[in-house]
C-alpha positions in Angstrom: 147.2 113.9 81.8 144.2 113.7 79.5 141.9 114.5 82.4 144.0 117.5 83.4 144.0 118.9 79.8 140.2 118.4 79.5 139.6 120.1 82.9 141.8 123.0 81.9 139.9 123.3 78.6 136.7 123.6 80.6 138.1 126.1 83.2 139.9 128.4 80.8 137.8 131.0 79.0 137.0 130.3 75.3 138.0 133.8 74.1 141.6 134.0 73.2 142.1 137.6 74.4 140.9 136.7 77.9 143.2 133.7 78.0 146.2 135.8 76.9 145.4 138.3 79.7 145.4 135.5 82.2 148.7 134.2 80.8 150.2 137.7 81.2 149.2 138.1 84.9 150.4 134.5 85.5 153.8 135.5 83.9 154.1 138.6 86.2 153.1 136.7 89.3 155.6 133.8 88.7 158.4 136.2 87.8 157.9 138.1 91.1 157.2 135.0 93.2 160.7 134.7 94.7 160.8 138.4 95.6 157.3 138.2 97.2 158.3 135.3 99.3 161.5 137.1 100.5 159.4 140.3 101.3 157.1 138.2 103.3 159.8 136.3 105.2 162.4 139.0 105.6 160.8 142.5 105.0 164.1 144.2 105.7 165.9 142.5 102.8 166.5 144.3 99.5 164.5 142.1 97.0 165.7 143.6 93.7 169.1 142.1 93.8 170.6 140.1 90.9 169.9 136.6 92.4 166.1 137.4 92.7 166.1 138.8 89.2 167.7 135.5 87.9 165.3 133.4 89.9 162.3 135.4 88.7 163.5 135.2 85.1 163.8 131.4 85.3 160.3 131.1 86.6 158.9 133.6 84.0 160.5 131.6 81.2 159.1 128.4 82.6 155.7 130.0 82.8 155.9 131.1 79.2 156.8 127.6 78.0 153.9 126.1 80.1 151.4 128.6 78.7 152.6 128.0 75.2 152.2 124.2 75.6 148.8 124.6 77.2 147.6 127.0 74.4 148.8 124.6 71.7 146.7 121.9 73.3 143.6 124.1 73.8 143.6 125.3 70.2 142.6 121.9 69.0 140.5 120.1 71.6 140.0 117.2 69.4 143.7 116.6 69.1 143.8 115.2 72.7 144.0 111.5 72.2 141.9 109.1 74.1 144.9 107.8 75.9 148.3 109.4 76.1 151.1 106.9 76.4 154.7 107.6 77.2 157.3 105.1 76.3 159.6 103.4 78.8 162.5 105.5 77.5 160.6 108.7 78.5 160.3 107.5 82.1 163.9 106.3 82.1 165.1 109.7 80.8 162.8 111.5 83.4 164.3 109.3 86.2 167.8 110.0 85.0 167.1 113.8 84.6 165.6 113.8 88.2 168.7 112.1 89.6 170.9 114.6 87.7 168.9 117.6 89.0 168.8 116.3 92.6 172.5 115.5 92.5 173.3 119.0 91.2 171.1 120.7 93.8 172.6 118.6 96.6 176.2 119.4 95.3 175.4 123.1 95.1 173.8 123.1 98.6 176.8 121.3 100.1 179.1 123.6 98.2 177.3 126.7 99.6 177.5 125.2 103.0 181.2 124.5 102.7 181.8 128.0 101.3 180.0 129.6 104.3 182.1 127.5 106.7 185.2 128.4 104.7 184.4 132.1 105.0 183.8 131.8 108.8 187.0 129.7 109.1 189.0 132.3 107.2 187.6 135.0 109.5 188.3 133.0 112.6 191.9 132.4 111.5 192.3 136.1 110.8 191.0 136.9 114.3 193.2 134.2 115.8 196.3 135.5 114.0 195.6 139.0 115.2 195.1 137.9 118.8 198.2 135.7 118.6 200.2 138.7 117.4 198.9 140.7 120.5 199.9 137.7 122.6 203.4 137.5 121.2 203.9 141.2 121.6 202.8 141.0 125.2 204.9 137.9 125.8 208.0 139.5 124.3 207.5 142.5 126.6 207.0 140.1 129.5 203.6 141.5 130.2 202.2 145.1 130.5 201.4 147.3 133.5 198.0 148.8 133.8 196.3 150.9 136.5 194.5 148.8 139.0 190.7 149.0 138.7 187.6 147.1 139.5 187.8 145.3 136.2 191.6 144.8 136.4 192.6 144.0 140.0 196.1 142.7 140.7 196.4 139.1 139.4 196.7 136.8 142.5 198.4 134.2 140.4 201.4 136.6 140.0 202.0 137.4 143.6 205.1 135.3 143.6 206.7 137.7 141.2 208.3 140.8 142.9 207.4 142.9 139.8 203.8 141.9 139.8 202.8 145.4 141.2 204.2 148.9 140.9 203.3 152.6 140.9 203.6 155.5 138.5 205.6 158.6 139.3 202.4 160.2 140.4 201.6 157.3 142.8 199.0 155.5 140.7 199.1 151.8 141.6 199.9 149.5 138.7 199.5 145.7 138.3 201.3 143.4 135.9 199.0 141.9 133.2 200.4 138.8 131.6 199.5 137.9 127.9 196.8 135.5 128.9 195.2 137.9 131.3 195.3 140.6 128.5 193.7 138.3 125.9 191.0 137.1 128.3 190.0 140.7 129.1 189.9 141.6 125.4 187.6 138.6 124.7 185.3 139.6 127.5 184.7 143.0 125.8 181.8 142.3 123.3 181.0 145.0 120.9 177.7 143.5 119.8 175.6 140.3 120.1 177.1 139.1 116.8 180.7 139.8 117.7 183.3 137.1 117.6 184.1 135.2 120.9 187.5 134.1 122.3 188.5 131.8 125.1 191.9 130.7 126.4 191.7 127.2 128.0 193.7 124.3 129.1 193.2 120.8 130.4 195.0 122.0 133.6 194.0 125.6 133.9 195.3 127.9 136.6 192.0 129.9 136.7 188.6 128.1 136.9 187.3 130.5 134.2 189.8 129.0 131.8 188.5 125.5 132.2 187.7 123.7 128.9 184.2 122.7 127.9 183.4 119.4 126.3 184.3 120.5 122.7 187.5 122.3 123.9 188.5 119.1 125.8 188.2 117.0 122.7 190.2 119.6 120.7 193.0 119.7 123.3 193.1 116.0 123.3 193.4 116.1 119.6 196.4 118.5 120.0 198.0 115.9 122.2 197.6 113.4 119.3 199.3 115.8 116.8 196.5 117.9 115.4 197.5 121.5 114.7 194.0 123.0 114.7 190.4 121.9 115.2 187.2 123.6 113.9 183.5 122.8 113.6 180.1 124.5 113.8 178.6 124.4 117.3 175.8 126.1 119.1 176.7 128.8 121.7 173.7 130.3 123.6 171.4 128.8 121.0 173.2 130.4 118.1 175.4 128.7 115.5 179.2 129.6 115.8 182.2 128.4 113.9 184.6 127.4 116.7 188.3 127.3 115.8 191.0 126.3 118.4 194.7 126.3 117.9 197.3 125.2 120.5 199.3 127.6 122.7 203.0 126.7 122.6 205.2 127.5 125.6 207.7 130.2 124.9 210.5 131.8 127.0 208.3 134.6 128.2 205.7 132.0 129.5 208.1 130.2 131.9 208.1 132.8 134.6 204.3 132.5 135.0 203.8 128.9 134.1 206.1 126.7 136.1 206.6 123.1 135.2 206.4 123.6 131.4 209.3 123.4 129.0 209.8 125.3 125.7 207.6 123.9 123.0 205.1 122.3 125.3 201.3 122.7 124.6 200.0 124.6 127.6 196.4 124.9 126.2 194.6 126.5 123.3 192.9 129.6 122.1 189.3 129.2 120.9 187.9 131.7 118.5 184.1 131.5 117.8 182.7 133.3 114.8 178.9 133.8 114.5 177.3 132.0 111.6 173.8 133.5 111.7 174.5 136.0 108.8 176.4 133.4 106.7 173.6 130.8 107.3 171.0 133.4 106.3 172.9 134.0 103.0 173.3 130.2 102.8 169.5 129.7 103.1 168.8 132.4 100.6 171.2 130.8 98.1 169.5 127.4 98.8 166.1 129.0 97.9 167.6 130.4 94.7 169.3 127.2 93.8 166.1 125.2 94.6 163.9 127.4 92.5 166.5 127.3 89.6 166.9 123.6 89.8 163.1 123.1 90.2 162.6 125.2 87.1 165.2 123.3 85.2 163.7 120.0 86.4 160.2 121.0 85.3 161.6 122.3 81.9 163.5 119.1 81.4 160.4 116.9 82.2 158.3 119.0 79.9 160.8 118.6 77.2 161.2 114.8 77.8 157.5 114.1 78.0 156.3 116.4 75.3 159.1 115.3 73.1 158.3 111.7 73.8 154.6 112.4 73.2 155.4 114.1 69.9 157.7 111.3 68.9 155.2 108.6 69.8 152.4 110.5 68.1 154.5 110.9 65.0 155.5 107.2 65.1 151.9 106.2 65.7 150.7 108.4 62.8 153.4 107.0 60.6 152.5 103.5 61.6 148.8 104.2 61.0 149.6 105.7 57.6 151.8 102.7 56.8 149.1 100.3 58.1 146.4 102.1 56.0 148.6 102.0 53.0 149.4 98.3 53.6 145.7 97.6 54.1 144.8 99.3 50.9 147.6 97.5 49.0 146.7 94.1 50.6 143.0 94.6 49.7 143.7 95.4 46.1 142.2 92.9 43.7 145.3 93.1 41.6 148.7 91.9 42.7 151.4 94.4 43.5 155.1 93.4 43.5 158.1 95.6 44.2 161.2 94.5 42.4 164.8 95.7 42.7 166.9 96.7 39.7 168.4 93.3 39.4 165.0 91.6 39.4 164.8 90.5 43.0 161.4 90.5 44.6 161.4 92.8 47.6 157.7 92.6 48.6 154.3 91.5 47.3 150.8 92.1 48.6 148.2 89.5 49.7 146.5 89.4 46.2 149.8 88.5 44.6 150.4 85.8 47.2 147.0 84.3 46.5 147.4 84.7 42.8 150.8 82.8 42.7 150.1 80.5 45.6 153.1 81.6 47.6 153.7 82.8 51.1 155.3 86.3 51.2 158.3 85.0 53.1 158.9 82.2 50.7 159.3 84.4 47.6 160.9 87.6 48.9 164.5 87.6 47.9 164.0 85.4 44.8 164.1 86.5 41.3 160.9 87.6 39.5 161.4 84.8 37.0 160.2 82.5 39.8 156.7 84.1 39.3 156.5 85.4 35.8 157.8 84.1 32.4 159.3 87.0 30.5 160.2 86.9 26.8 163.6 85.2 26.6 163.4 84.0 30.2 163.3 80.6 31.7 160.1 78.5 31.2 160.0 77.0 34.7 160.6 78.4 38.2 163.4 75.9 38.7 165.5 77.5 36.0 164.9 81.0 37.3 168.0 82.1 39.2 169.5 85.3 38.2 167.4 86.4 35.3 170.0 85.8 32.6 168.6 85.8 29.1 166.2 88.8 29.3 166.0 92.4 30.5 163.1 93.1 32.8 163.5 96.8 32.3 162.5 96.4 28.7 158.9 96.1 29.6 158.9 99.2 31.8 156.1 101.7 30.9 154.1 99.1 28.9 151.3 96.7 29.5 152.2 93.1 28.6 150.3 89.8 28.5 152.7 87.3 30.2 152.5 83.9 31.8 152.4 83.5 35.6 153.7 80.4 37.4 152.0 79.1 40.5 153.7 77.4 43.4 152.3 74.0 42.3 153.9 74.4 38.8 150.7 75.3 36.9 150.7 78.4 34.7 148.0 81.0 34.0 147.8 84.1 31.9 148.4 87.5 33.5 148.5 91.1 32.4 151.4 93.1 33.9 152.1 96.8 34.0 155.6 97.7 35.1 156.7 101.2 36.3 159.9 102.6 37.7 160.5 104.8 40.8 163.5 106.1 42.7 163.8 105.2 46.4 166.8 107.1 47.8 169.8 106.0 45.8 168.1 102.9 44.5 165.6 102.3 41.8 162.6 100.1 42.3 160.3 98.5 39.8 156.6 98.4 40.6 154.7 95.6 38.9 150.9 95.6 38.9 149.7 92.0 38.0 146.2 91.0 37.1 145.0 87.4 36.6 143.2 87.4 33.2 142.1 83.8 33.3 138.5 84.7 33.6 138.8 87.3 30.9 140.4 84.8 28.7 137.6 82.4 29.4 135.0 85.0 28.6 136.8 85.9 25.4 137.2 82.2 24.5 133.6 81.5 25.3 132.4 84.4 23.3 134.6 83.3 20.4 133.4 79.7 20.8 129.8 80.9 21.0 130.3 82.9 17.8 131.9 79.9 16.2 129.0 77.7 17.3 126.5 80.3 16.1 128.2 80.4 12.7 128.4 76.7 12.6 124.8 76.6 13.6 123.8 78.9 10.8 125.9 77.0 8.4 124.5 73.7 9.6 121.0 75.0 9.4 121.6 76.2 5.8 123.3 72.9 4.8 120.5 70.9 6.5 117.9 72.8 4.6 119.8 72.3 1.4 120.2 68.6 2.1 116.7 68.0 3.3 114.9 68.6 0.0 117.2 66.4 -2.1 117.0 63.6 0.5 113.2 63.8 0.5 113.4 63.6 -3.3 115.7 60.6 -3.2 113.4 58.8 -0.8 110.3 59.6 -2.8 111.8 58.7 -6.1 113.1 55.4 -4.7 109.7 54.6 -3.3 108.2 55.2 -6.7 110.7 52.9 -8.3 110.1 50.4 -5.6 106.3 50.5 -6.2 106.8 50.0 -10.0 108.8 46.8 -9.7 106.9 43.9 -11.1 106.6 41.2 -8.4 107.1 38.4 -11.0 110.3 39.9 -12.3 113.4 37.8 -11.9 115.4 40.6 -10.3 112.6 41.9 -8.1 113.9 40.6 -4.8 117.4 42.2 -5.4 116.0 45.5 -6.6 113.6 45.7 -3.7 116.4 45.0 -1.2 118.6 47.7 -2.8 115.8 50.3 -2.9 114.8 49.5 0.6 118.3 50.1 1.7 118.4 53.5 -0.2 115.1 54.5 1.5 116.4 53.4 4.9 119.8 55.3 4.6 117.9 58.3 3.3 115.6 58.3 6.3 118.7 58.0 8.5 120.2 61.0 6.8 116.9 62.8 7.3 117.0 62.0 11.0 120.6 63.3 11.3 119.7 66.5 9.5 116.7 66.9 11.8 119.0 66.5 14.9 121.5 68.9 13.4 118.8 71.5 12.9 117.5 70.9 16.5 121.1 71.4 17.8 121.7 74.4 15.7 118.7 76.3 17.0 120.3 76.5 20.6 117.1 77.4 22.3 117.8 79.1 25.7 114.3 78.9 27.1 113.7 76.6 30.1 112.0 73.4 29.2 110.1 71.4 31.9 110.1 67.9 30.5 113.5 66.7 29.5 114.4 63.0 29.4 118.0 62.3 29.8 117.5 59.3 27.4 116.4 61.6 24.6 119.4 64.0 25.1 121.8 61.0 25.0 120.0 59.5 22.0 120.3 62.8 20.0 124.0 63.1 21.0 124.8 59.5 19.9 122.9 60.0 16.7 125.3 62.8 15.7 128.3 60.7 16.5 127.2 57.2 15.6 128.7 57.2 12.1 132.0 58.3 13.5 132.0 55.5 16.0 131.3 53.0 13.3 134.2 54.2 11.2 136.6 54.1 14.3 135.3 50.6 15.2 134.1 51.7 18.7 131.6 49.4 20.4 129.0 51.7 22.1 126.8 50.4 24.9 123.9 52.5 26.2 122.1 51.6 29.4 119.4 54.3 30.0 116.1 53.0 31.5 113.0 54.4 29.9 111.3 55.0 33.3 113.7 57.6 34.5 112.1 60.8 35.8 112.1 64.0 33.9 114.8 66.7 34.3 114.4 70.4 33.8 116.9 72.5 31.8 118.2 73.3 28.4 118.5 70.2 26.1 120.8 71.8 23.6 123.3 72.8 26.3 123.1 69.3 27.8 123.6 67.8 24.4 126.7 69.9 23.9 128.1 68.5 27.2 127.5 64.9 26.2 128.8 65.4 22.7 132.0 66.8 24.2 132.4 63.9 26.7 131.8 61.3 24.0 134.2 63.0 21.6 137.0 63.0 24.3 136.3 59.3 25.0 136.5 58.5 21.3 139.8 60.3 21.1 141.2 58.3 24.1 140.2 55.0 22.6 141.7 55.8 19.2 145.0 56.8 21.0 145.3 53.5 22.7 143.8 51.3 20.0 144.3 52.7 16.5 142.1 51.2 13.8 139.2 48.8 14.0 139.1 46.9 17.3 135.5 46.6 18.6 136.5 44.0 21.3 138.8 46.5 23.1 137.5 49.9 22.0 134.5 49.9 24.3 132.4 52.9 25.3 129.6 52.6 27.9 126.8 55.1 28.9 124.7 54.5 32.0 122.1 56.6 33.7 120.6 55.8 37.1 118.5 57.7 39.7 120.0 57.8 43.1 120.4 59.9 46.3 123.7 61.7 47.0 124.4 64.3 49.7 120.7 64.2 50.6 119.7 65.2 47.1 117.7 63.2 44.5 119.9 63.2 41.4 120.2 61.6 38.0 123.7 60.2 37.6 125.0 59.5 34.1 128.4 58.0 33.6 130.4 57.7 30.4 133.1 55.1 30.7 135.9 54.4 28.2 138.8 52.0 28.3 141.2 54.3 26.5 144.7 55.6 27.4 143.7 57.0 30.7 144.8 60.2 32.4 147.6 60.9 34.9 146.6 62.4 38.3 148.6 65.6 37.7 146.6 66.1 34.5 143.3 65.3 36.3 144.0 68.2 38.7 144.0 70.7 35.8 141.7 69.0 33.4 138.9 71.5 33.9 141.2 74.6 33.7 140.5 76.9 30.8 142.8 76.5 27.8 144.3 73.4 29.3 144.5 70.5 26.8 146.6 67.4 26.3 145.8 67.2 22.6 148.2 68.3 20.0 147.7 71.7 18.2 144.7 71.6 15.9 143.1 68.7 17.8 141.8 70.6 20.9 141.2 74.1 22.2 141.2 73.5 26.0 137.7 74.9 26.2 135.4 71.9 26.0 135.6 70.5 29.5 135.7 74.0 31.0 132.5 75.1 29.2 130.9 71.7 30.0 131.6 72.1 33.7 130.1 75.6 33.6 127.0 74.3 31.8 126.4 71.5 34.4 127.1 74.0 37.2 124.4 76.3 35.8 122.0 73.3 35.9 122.8 73.0 39.7 124.7 69.8 38.9 128.2 68.4 39.1 130.7 67.2 36.5 133.6 65.0 37.7 136.3 62.9 36.0 138.1 59.9 37.4 140.9 58.0 35.7 144.3 56.4 35.9 146.9 55.6 33.2 145.9 52.7 31.0 142.8 52.2 33.0 139.1 53.2 32.5 138.2 56.9 32.5 134.8 57.6 34.1 133.1 61.0 33.4 130.2 61.5 35.9 127.3 64.0 35.3 125.0 64.5 38.3 121.8 66.5 37.6 119.1 67.3 40.1 115.8 65.5 39.5 112.7 67.6 38.9 114.4 70.9 39.9 113.7 74.0 38.0 116.9 75.9 37.0 117.4 79.4 35.7 120.2 79.4 33.2 122.5 82.4 32.9 123.3 82.9 29.3 125.3 86.1 29.7 
């Protein structure tokens, strides 16, 4: 079909006026086609009769429809699809329509044939009744006398009758003509080649001319079996005739000529043959008209079926493409999209929402929205979300809310939801646009934390500067006092010991202040030569006093010959301070108070090869309370913390993991309840890193 349309587009002129002119002449030609055919086959026939007008009108209407369909396809050449497909139903309907049309045409042809035969049969019965009336009249008058002539000689079969001959008063010889003789002579007179024929016959004829042919013999035998008349269409001299035979019943007037018969016996039959040429000519003309009409209806039906099927399939395909396009757009959205019924039941959700909440679409459709989102006043866990009792979801329509999402694994995360309402038929739907704001929360928290660190750094720098001068003064004045002590004085050893301790503690304070100033500067430039031992030593120096107060025994095993690392020492120091602080908290939780034998904290650094990389592995091991596996799975999540309010922010480990990741390293945590907790920091050896401080 595509090839035909393309070929027609190439053959038909591009100008619309020329195409319309061709359509007009095609319309005239098709409307006159049946008349032209009749004029060619039968020039003597009148071709402007009603049946030809009907046939021409049907063909003309069919031509208009075809031209209209063709023009609609030519107007937009690009609208022809690459491949036109018709559904199975279209072919089924076309087959059914073809069967209906063929059945109707066959029935009409057969009906026309039966009507033609019925007309001929009626005419034959009329002729037979007329001839039978003549026969009865002649029988009732016991025959008639006619002048003897060459065509009507005396009947030799009536010689045994004294009255078989006679004369008129003027002496004209007469002969007796019995009813059969009269009817036979009447039938022998043919007015035209298309006149009706008659024949009197019998299985035991007196005259040879009255002998029955094969058809008449079968008819006479049928009379013996009880049939009252026999008729059929047969050929006579090469022309079709309707032959009708009815029996001749013996009457009283027949006995004098036909000896051996009794009243009521069947002596033979009378055959009337009516020519069928004219009726069959009308029949064939009607067949042509019916064939053209049914052919037109068949073509119209097929056009309607296939073009209708094409339009329906195209509309369905366009609708499916539009739905697929819309679905593709929805599924490729970064934000989750959820449709919710009025009672809060989830009706659909896109791929982003499935990924966000960790659900399969089929597993959540039909459940309440509380299974995914915690609303104010709603249940806190998905297990308690059944019918949404306790809150009204419509209360958040038209606003943007920060809520809590619940993943399939039971974890929660912050979301931002916009809820709108729409009408779908008689129902109302709620459209929820959901966005995971975890990263945004992280950025805000990191920015807040960075601001706090900056403020703390500025404060620490100020405090350090303020402390540094008095400490130097204390150290200097103590040294002066120490120098002025007389060696021979009795209290000299004690005073020297006390002043030495003052100087030593002052120097320790100076070192702590120096480390605090170094940490507060937070330099972001890349440094080439970083020793992991120096970073650990600076971190321990800031926390050593706290370890002493908590009674924590710290063991540091960092070889001096470890290779250099490249990176930011302040950021790495922040990571180790966070890990050491968490380890100290875990030890204090399990062993409150002073207990150096059990409150052990160990730091080790070793160079090794892992995953084909040369790395520096540092482990921080504590024997504190340990961590459950379900907590380990979320330990690096932002804002996740097991510490009570005021003790932790849930940012330390998340930020630390990000710092190590920026150094092309890896931070992992391994633990079990009441067992050791091992924090492992793997950093590449001698690799230059470019840190993103944005």
